[in-house]
KELO-646218 format. One record per residue (C-alpha): z, y, x. Coordinates in steps of 0.001 Angstrom, whole numbers, padded with zeros to 6 digits, always signed. Layout:
ZYX ...
! end
This chain:
+112660+121578+073529 +114256+118502+072780 +117706+116674+073535 +121412+117828+074935 +121297+117985+078897 +117703+117723+079762 +115076+120163+077252 +111836+119674+077799 +108761+121819+077186 +105374+122161+077559 +103180+124413+079447 +099419+125999+078935 +097305+123872+081109 +093484+123953+082138 +090805+124262+079406 +088986+121481+081268 +089143+118093+079922 +089965+114980+081839 +087227+113724+081121 +085126+116817+082034 +086982+116633+085314 +086865+113334+086051 +082997+113139+084678 +082087+116362+087222 +083934+114291+090130 +081856+111075+089610 +078570+112958+089591 +079278+114902+092829 +080684+111785+094087 +084008+113900+094901 +086737+113856+093260 +089242+115915+096134 +089617+118640+093813 +091907+117083+091237 +094081+114492+092695 +096621+114578+089956 +094198+111471+088799 +095374+109232+091300 +098982+109777+089406 +098515+107453+086529 +101586+104636+085750 +099991+102263+088250 +099169+105198+090381 +102606+106431+091580 +104147+103274+091771 +101550+102478+093810 +102311+106145+095577 +105700+104558+095703 +105251+101861+097442 +103373+103913+099885 +106096+105831+101246 +107628+102417+101906 +105234+101653+104243 +106589+101918+107764 +103034+103939+108973 +104136+106327+106368 +106086+108482+107738 +106170+111770+105708 +108133+110812+102765 +111626+109500+105513 +110200+112296+107709 +110348+115285+104961 +114444+113508+103313 +115563+113791+106777 +114752+117378+107311 +116646+117952+104301 +119913+115867+104976 +119997+118148+108050 +119294+121457+107153 +120257+121402+103201 +123110+123457+104255 +121087+126309+106690 +118532+126653+103408 +120855+126823+101223 +123328+130216+103269 +119783+131157+103748 +118602+132101+100030 +121663+131902+097828 +119918+130219+095322 +121517+128760+092060 +118065+127399+090909 +115705+125180+091925 +112184+125295+090782 +109584+122359+091979 +106929+121574+091688 +105616+117872+091020 +108917+116837+091242 +108052+112916+090438 +110759+110835+090746 +113016+114101+092335 +114337+111560+094880 +114374+113781+098238 +115552+117009+095952 +119017+114948+095057 +119633+116589+098886 +119265+119962+097664 +120895+119714+094198 +124461+117647+095534 +124754+120876+098677 +124215+123482+095441 +126776+121260+093707 +129157+121363+096934 +129378+124576+096783 +131690+127013+094113 +128860+129427+093503 +128251+128993+089344 +126405+126925+087499 +122933+124866+089153 +119667+125131+086829 +117268+122501+087941 +113446+123635+086514 +111194+120720+087718 +107194+120458+086561 +105512+117765+085994 +101817+116384+084569 +104503+113639+082874 +106508+114349+080090 +108297+110636+080958 +108624+110996+084276 +110756+114528+084200 +112926+112949+081078 +113769+110007+082572 +114282+111584+086039 +116065+114587+084455 +118287+112473+082400 +119176+110172+085555 +120096+113702+087571 +121712+115311+084196 +123963+111649+084413 +124615+111459+087928 +125269+115028+088135 +127098+116985+085476 +127359+120242+086711 +123471+120202+086425 +121497+121685+083844 +117466+120426+084003 +115192+122680+082211 +111697+120300+082430 +108054+121581+082163 +105494+119935+081722 +102156+121004+082867 +100000+121578+086087 +100175+123571+089126 +097420+125934+088397 +097141+126752+085133 +101034+126249+084036 +101890+128019+087720 +102262+131992+085805 +103805+130880+082533 +106340+128769+084908 +107550+131677+087281 +107353+134042+084098 +110645+132250+082348 +113933+134251+082718 +115629+132599+084849 +119014+132085+086229 +119248+133875+089611 +117371+134198+093270 +114957+131057+092726 +114556+128405+095356 +110786+127231+094539 +110162+123758+096152 +106883+121974+096708 +107258+118984+098720 +105391+116610+100611 +102628+118133+102282 +100882+118327+098440 +099591+121717+099641 +097373+119697+101508 +095420+119039+099511 +093877+121855+098701 +091132+123656+100201 +091282+126226+102108 +090748+128410+099068 +091756+127110+096153 +095154+126932+099125 +094674+130405+099054 +094168+131523+095272 +097877+129163+094585 +099918+130588+097314 +098967+133621+095756 +099489+132910+092552 +102964+131526+093264 +103670+134927+095671 +102738+137134+092367 +105278+135373+090598 +108168+135569+092727 +110516+137804+092408 +113056+140140+095547 +115209+137358+096410 +112799+134256+095675 +112123+131724+098029 +109815+128819+098993 +110006+125916+100576 +106665+124163+101674 +106346+120939+103021 +103416+120375+105278 +102625+117534+107384 +101961+118846+110879 +099109+118346+113400 +100070+114903+115759 +098318+111803+117002 +095240+110581+115816 +096614+107459+115294 +099799+107957+113379 +097972+110036+111087 +095328+107733+110140 +097650+104436+109906 +099817+106156+107497 +096037+106367+105191 +095306+102980+105777 +098388+100576+106188 +097985+096769+107249 +099583+096084+104000 +096398+098156+101635 +098397+099925+099742 +096797+103031+100109 +093526+101002+099744 +094487+099962+096411 +096364+102924+095240 +092653+105123+096385 +090750+102136+094191 +093143+103101+091077 +091591+105939+090812 +088066+104365+089411 +090421+101830+087339 +091388+106206+085985 +087944+107388+085073 +086707+104298+083533 +089951+104888+081148 +088568+108306+080405 +084609+107836+080387 +084281+104820+079379 +082345+103231+083030 +081775+100548+084265 +083433+101001+087847 +084203+097816+089434 +086632+098785+092795 +085905+095574+094258 +083055+096891+094941 +083929+099808+096524 +085551+099751+100219 +088578+101899+100667 +087750+104619+104373 +090411+107159+106221 +089690+109300+108959 +090618+112354+110668 +088417+115381+110819 +089718+117417+113673 +087673+120301+113038 +088774+120567+109768 +092514+119630+110373 +092914+117219+107695 +092410+113505+106295 +089542+112788+104164 +090233+109316+101725 +086587+107719+100671 +085487+105209+098529 +082518+103723+099897 +079837+101327+097913 +079765+097512+099174 +076651+097160+098006 +073637+099375+095660 +074787+100110+092259 +074641+102223+089572 +077141+103489+087170 +076691+103612+083523 +078017+105150+080489 +076353+102556+077675 +072582+103374+078178 +073253+106632+080315 +073264+106165+084056 +075826+108764+085499 +075306+108057+089029 +073273+105924+091261 +074829+104268+095166 +073318+103077+097635 +074504+100359+099687 +077427+102425+102144 +077112+105724+100358 +080710+107015+099404 +082639+109117+096964 +085188+111023+098738 +088492+110647+096939 +091112+113200+098861 +091046+115191+101204 +094942+116362+102965 +095579+119240+105702 +097766+118834+108669 +098977+122019+109840 +100173+123821+113575 +103517+125898+113035 +101196+129262+113951 +098347+127495+111107 +101624+127488+108428 +102642+131662+109408 +099248+132335+108609 +098480+130485+105370 +101542+132282+104183 +101527+135065+105100 +097896+135519+103684 +099701+134863+100627 +101639+137127+100700 +104575+135748+102281 +107042+136258+105232 +107822+132621+107303 +111925+132763+107179 +112113+129535+109157 +110190+126268+110180 +112285+123023+110047 +110913+120199+112267 +111994+116723+112923 +112182+115436+116704 +108877+114378+116886 +107051+117317+115440 +105962+114652+112729 +106675+117061+109214 +107783+120446+109000 +109731+122376+106076 +108549+126296+105785 +111279+128438+104200 +109373+131685+102978 +110710+135014+101601 +108680+137391+099376 +107243+139956+101989 
! end
């Protein structure tokens, strides 16, 4: 740990290296188990740009729910410590921090977890300067390998664990069950989870959010190939792949793909790792959508009980507040 107002530590991470995971994704033509690789420096900047597109309702809708419901969430939980998984810039978290600080209940601690140390230090420093009563203790790690260590550290009281942005939808059903069960195992009596979930809605609204008219999501998707090239030394040309996103109603999820515009091989030196026929694709991401019933069911399977489901007026997005039970 270092620094006075902002302390950042490193937690245990997965045993597989980025090169191993990305190689496995390339060979399988399926990167969806590892959405974290979208978020290099350029990918993170592109995602911030996506959130400002008119088609992308998720971020602004979730923020509107937080602004409207923050007081009720804190009254129900009594929390003075926020633990955020995948904190990024912590732009939405400010609403809860301000609500906590506005009530005189003692010190407030913010504990963000993110894969990027630079992002943790930047956001933590900004928050500490803006909110002098806030203690920031950041940790570098990922959702899966670091979760147990993060929740096992001493807490300053009852915790509110944040997993916002609908990120839980990027997990396959099995990975989601494992993740939420592990999260539940690290929670103690009095702890709560605030989970962001994207809801099932009109097909056109969903698909437009993943294929905006300005083409920002397409650039974000293709940027993954730059990440693969950097780690594997491959020769993937993003311009040779077409962005495609569609909603699979049977699975209740969006899938993003990159489809080969022409027949091509992907090489490392003299080794051809994988070959694409023209029109053949590789899946890059999944994003599950939920109904109020399926949200409650997912939480129940992990040993969590739904306390309240906060939604916007259109029923586009929800924040599920869950407790141990």
